[in-house]
N, C-alpha and C positions, 0 to 999 in steps of 0.2 A: 521481546523474544517471541517468536512464533510458536504456536501450540505444537506443532510437529516436532519442532527442536526441543521444546521441553519434555514431550513424551520420550524423546530419544534419550536425553540425559537421565530421566526418571529409570528408563529401562537399563540403561548403562549402570547405574548404581544397584538396581535390584539384582543384576546378574554378575555383579563382580564382589570382590571383598571389600570394596570401599564403603565405609560407613557413613562418610559425609563428603559432600562435594559443595564448593562456594565459588561462584562466578561473580566478578564485579566487573561492570562495563557501562560506560557512559552514566555514571551517577546511580545506577541501580545495581542491586545485590539479589542474587537468586541463591538460595541454600537448598539442598537436598539432603535429607538426613534420614538414615534407616532408623526405625523407631519400634522395636518389639513386633507385635502382630497387628499393628494399625494398618489400615488401608492408606493408599496415597491421598494427601490432601495438600492444597495449596493455601497458606494462611498469610494474607498480605499484612505488613506491619510497616506502615509509612512507605518508604520506597524499597522495602525488603520484602521478598517472598521466601517462605520456607515450604519445602516440600517433604513430608514424611512418608517413607515407604516401607513396607514390612522388611524385616530382616531375614535374610535367606539362612536356613539352617546349614551349619557348617559340618561337614563330615570330619571326625576325628579318626585318624589311622593309628594303628599301634606302632608304625614306623616313624612316627614324628619325633625329632630330635628332642633331647631333654633341655629345659629351659637354660638360658645363658645366666651365669651369675650377675651380668652386668645389663643395664638397662641399654636396649639398642635404639638409636635414634635413626628412624627410618625417613626416607624422602617422601613427602606428602604430594610430590607431583613429578612429572617428566620434566627434565631440564638440564642446565649445566651447572655444575658445582664449583664454586669459588670459595676458597679459604680466607680471602680477605676482601675488605670493602673496595680496594683499588689496586691495581698491579704493584704499586710503590709501598703500599701499606702493609705493615705486619699481618700475620694471620689472626683471626679472631682468637683461636685456641690453639694450643700444641698438646701433644700426649704428655700427660702429668699435670696439666694445669687444672686447677679447681674451678668449676663452674657452678652458678647458682641459677635458680629457677628465673627464667626470663632473659638470661644473658645470651648475646648472639653467638652462635656457633659458625655459621657460614651464610653465604648467599647462594640461592638457587635461582637462575635466570630462565624465565620461560617466556616465549614469545615477546622478547626485548623489554620484559618487566623484571625489576630485580626484587626478590622476595627474601627477606632476611629470615632465617630459620633460628628460632630461640629454644634454649633448653627447657624441657618439660620438667626436668628433676634437678637436683643439686647433686654434685658428686665429683669424681676425679675422671678426667678423660683418659681412657686406657688404650683407646685405638681409633685411628681415623682410617677408615675403609676405602676412601676414594682419593684419587690424585686431583690436585687443583686443575681446573678447565676440562675435566673429564664429564661426559654426559652421564646422567643418572636417570634410572627408571623409578616408577611410582613403587613404594614398598621397598626399595633397595636400602640395606643398611649403610648409614653414613659414619656414626660414632657409636663407641661403646663407652658407656659412662658407668664407673663403680659408685654405687649409691653411697652417700655420705652419713 
C-alpha cells in the first residue's frame, strides 16, 4: 500500500467514530487502531501492520437517548445484509432464538467478499432490524440481543 493511501486511512480513522479498521489484501493485513493518547505508529508483525492513532474526544450531549436494555449488534462495515448462507438455506437466526458467543448471525457482503458476522454476546435475539438483501451502513443496528 502506498504511503499516501495509508495516511488517508489513518486520517479517516482519526476523524471518525471508527475505533479499528482492518484491511486484508493480497496476503497482507493492515490494522489501524485508536489507542488512547498515543501518536500514530506503524508496527510490523510479520506480514501484518498495526497503526495506532490517538482516540478523538467524544462529545456527550444531554439529549443522548438512554441505553437500550438489549445488546445491539451493529454493522462493522458498509455492505449488503444476508440472513442465510445461501438463498435456499434457512436463516442463521430468527427472533426468539438463543445465540452463543461466536455463533453466526448473518453475512455481510462487501466488494464481492462474504463476511460472516458472529455474536459477541450470548442471549436471545429480540429483534432483527434489517431485511434480507438490504444495504447496510457502518454502525447501523442489525440485531438486538437480550443478554442471557
